[in-house]
C-alpha positions in Angstrom: 154.9 60.4 131.2 152.2 61.9 133.4 151.8 64.8 130.9 151.0 62.5 128.0 148.3 60.8 130.1 146.7 64.1 130.9 146.7 65.3 127.3 145.1 62.1 126.1 142.4 62.6 128.7 141.8 66.1 127.4 141.7 64.7 123.9 139.2 62.1 124.9 137.0 64.7 126.6 137.1 66.8 123.4 136.2 63.7 121.3 133.3 62.9 123.7 132.0 66.5 123.5 132.2 66.4 119.7 130.4 63.0 119.5 127.7 64.3 121.9 127.2 67.3 119.8 127.0 65.2 116.6 124.5 62.9 118.3 122.3 65.9 119.2 122.5 67.1 115.6 121.5 63.8 114.2 118.7 63.4 116.7 117.3 66.8 115.7 117.5 66.0 112.0 115.8 62.6 112.7 112.9 64.4 114.5 112.5 66.8 111.6 112.4 63.9 109.1 109.9 62.0 111.3 107.5 65.0 111.3 107.8 65.3 107.5 107.0 61.6 107.1 104.0 61.9 109.4 102.7 64.8 107.3 103.1 62.9 104.1 101.5 59.8 105.5 98.5 61.9 106.6 98.3 63.5 103.2 98.4 60.1 101.5 95.7 58.8 103.8 93.4 61.8 102.9 94.0 61.3 99.2 93.3 57.6 99.2 90.5 57.5 101.7 87.8 57.3 99.0 89.6 54.5 97.3 89.8 52.6 100.6 86.1 53.1 101.2 85.2 51.8 97.7 87.5 48.8 98.3 85.9 48.0 101.6 82.4 48.3 100.1 83.3 46.0 97.2 85.0 43.5 99.5 81.9 43.3 101.7 79.5 43.0 98.7 81.4 40.0 97.3 80.6 37.9 100.3 
């Protein structure tokens, strides 16, 4: 009976280690995707900055 308890603890420790490893993998991928999204957002802002300036100018001139 005692041996079954010890083996389940070892199994739980292995599961915990595997889940921690998977968490770190997901966290790393999330950081990579976050950086990609920031680069794309900056690129879109650069490409649309002129349109935004024209829009702001036209919005002010209508008043």
